[in-house]
C-alpha positions in Angstrom: 53.8 149.2 130.8 53.1 147.2 127.7 55.6 144.6 128.7 53.9 144.2 132.0 50.5 143.8 130.4 51.9 141.2 127.9 53.4 139.2 130.7 50.2 139.4 132.7 48.2 138.1 129.8 50.6 135.3 129.2 50.3 134.2 132.8 46.7 133.3 132.2 46.9 129.6 131.4 43.5 129.7 129.7 44.5 132.6 127.5 46.6 132.8 124.3 48.2 136.1 123.2 47.9 136.0 119.4 49.2 139.5 118.6 50.4 142.9 119.8 50.5 146.1 117.8 51.4 149.7 118.7 49.4 151.7 116.1 45.7 151.8 115.3 46.2 150.8 111.7 48.4 147.8 112.5 46.0 146.7 115.2 43.0 146.9 112.8 44.9 144.8 110.2 45.9 142.3 112.9 42.3 142.0 114.1 41.1 141.1 110.6 43.9 138.6 110.0 43.9 136.9 113.5 40.2 137.2 114.4 40.8 137.4 118.2 38.1 136.8 120.7 39.3 139.7 122.9 41.1 142.9 122.0 42.7 144.8 124.9 43.1 148.5 123.8 45.6 150.9 125.4 43.7 154.2 125.3 46.9 156.2 125.7 48.7 154.5 122.8 45.8 155.1 120.4 45.0 158.5 121.8 42.5 160.4 119.6 42.1 157.3 117.3 40.5 155.1 119.9 36.9 156.0 119.0 37.4 155.3 115.3 39.4 152.1 116.2 36.7 150.7 118.4 33.9 151.4 115.8 35.9 149.8 112.9 37.0 146.8 114.9 33.4 146.2 116.1 31.9 146.6 112.6 34.5 144.4 110.8 35.1 141.7 113.4 31.7 140.3 114.5 31.9 138.7 117.9 35.1 140.4 119.0 35.1 141.9 122.5 36.9 145.1 123.3 38.4 146.0 126.7 39.9 149.5 127.2 42.8 150.2 129.5 43.0 153.9 130.4 45.2 156.3 132.3 42.4 158.7 133.1 38.6 158.5 133.3 36.0 160.8 131.7 32.4 159.8 132.2 31.3 161.3 128.8 34.0 159.4 126.9 33.3 156.1 128.7 29.6 156.5 127.7 30.6 157.1 124.1 32.7 154.0 124.0 29.9 152.0 125.6 27.7 153.2 122.8 30.3 152.0 120.3 30.1 148.5 122.0 33.0 148.0 124.3 32.6 145.3 127.0 35.2 146.4 129.5 36.9 149.6 130.8 39.5 149.8 133.6 42.5 151.8 134.7 46.0 150.7 133.8 46.9 150.9 137.5 44.4 148.2 138.4 45.3 145.9 135.4 47.5 143.6 137.5 44.6 143.0 139.9 41.6 143.0 137.5 42.5 142.6 133.8 42.4 138.8 133.8 39.1 138.9 135.8 37.7 141.4 133.3 38.7 139.2 130.3 37.2 136.1 131.7 34.0 137.9 132.7 33.6 139.3 129.2 34.3 135.9 127.6 31.4 134.5 129.7 29.1 137.1 128.2 29.3 139.8 130.8 30.7 143.4 130.9 33.4 144.5 133.2 33.7 148.1 134.3 35.9 149.2 137.3 34.0 150.7 140.2 35.6 154.0 139.3 34.3 153.8 135.8 30.8 153.0 137.0 31.0 156.0 139.4 32.2 158.3 136.6 29.4 157.2 134.2 26.8 157.5 136.9 27.8 161.1 137.7 27.7 162.0 134.0 24.1 160.9 133.5 22.4 162.0 136.7 20.2 164.4 134.8 19.2 161.7 132.4 18.5 159.3 135.2 15.6 161.5 136.5 14.1 161.7 132.9 14.5 158.0 132.4 13.0 157.1 135.7 9.7 158.5 134.6 9.7 156.1 131.7 11.4 152.9 133.0 10.5 151.5 136.4 12.8 148.8 137.7 12.2 147.3 141.1 14.8 147.5 143.8 15.6 143.8 143.3 15.9 144.2 139.5 18.3 147.1 140.0 20.4 145.0 142.3 20.5 142.2 139.8 21.4 144.6 137.0 24.2 146.2 139.1 25.8 142.8 139.6 25.4 141.9 135.9 27.2 145.2 135.1 30.0 144.1 137.4 30.4 140.9 135.4 28.7 138.5 137.8 27.3 135.2 136.3 23.8 134.1 137.4 25.1 131.7 140.0 27.2 134.3 141.8 24.3 136.9 141.6 21.9 134.3 143.1 24.4 133.7 146.0 25.0 137.4 146.6 21.3 138.2 146.8 20.2 135.0 148.5 17.8 134.0 145.7 17.7 131.1 143.3 19.3 131.1 139.8 15.8 130.6 138.4 14.7 133.8 140.1 17.7 135.6 138.7 16.8 134.5 135.2 13.2 135.7 135.8 14.5 139.1 136.9 16.7 139.3 133.9 13.8 138.6 131.5 11.9 141.4 133.1 14.9 143.7 132.9 15.5 142.9 129.2 11.8 143.6 128.4 11.7 146.9 130.3 15.0 148.2 128.8 14.3 146.6 125.4 17.7 145.0 125.7 18.9 142.1 123.6 21.1 140.4 126.2 23.1 141.0 129.4 25.8 143.1 127.8 23.2 145.3 126.1 21.2 145.7 129.4 24.3 146.6 131.4 25.4 149.1 128.7 22.0 150.8 128.7 21.8 150.8 132.5 25.3 152.4 132.9 24.9 154.8 130.0 21.5 156.0 131.2 22.3 156.1 134.9 19.9 153.5 136.0 22.5 151.9 138.3 
């Protein structure tokens, strides 16, 4: 599987693979030494160390983006990793189709969660959604914009999808950031998914 992922990454002409490690400790050292823009993490390889790995990499490598490849999905764990700051989560089985898309989306400032991951996190927080809805009121259009942001869509694509102008998309995002007290798109998408808003 790792060989397939490596070859897939190398096939991206705009990407450079700067390192590959098989243990958490070696990967953390490589991140410090190489300062990559993106770290693709195999959840199965790191197993129980993945939470600690993500937290340390994020705290010690400012600006690094983390995408997790998993063999199984658990809504509670996805939410935990989102709180730790990951920008992407997808299944290994869909890597061939979506990993390069996810990487490019994250590099453009977005987040990328597979539809299954979004579904799992949504199910996990349904109870919280009702509580949050009493405190945060997003319009239908704002929810639509936020959903497309969470799927990694840039403003231009969101505008085309919803039949509105890019300027209007920006205005909706400003309102969303204010209501969610979010710093940026990634933060807003993370809050929305974690709290079950979308």
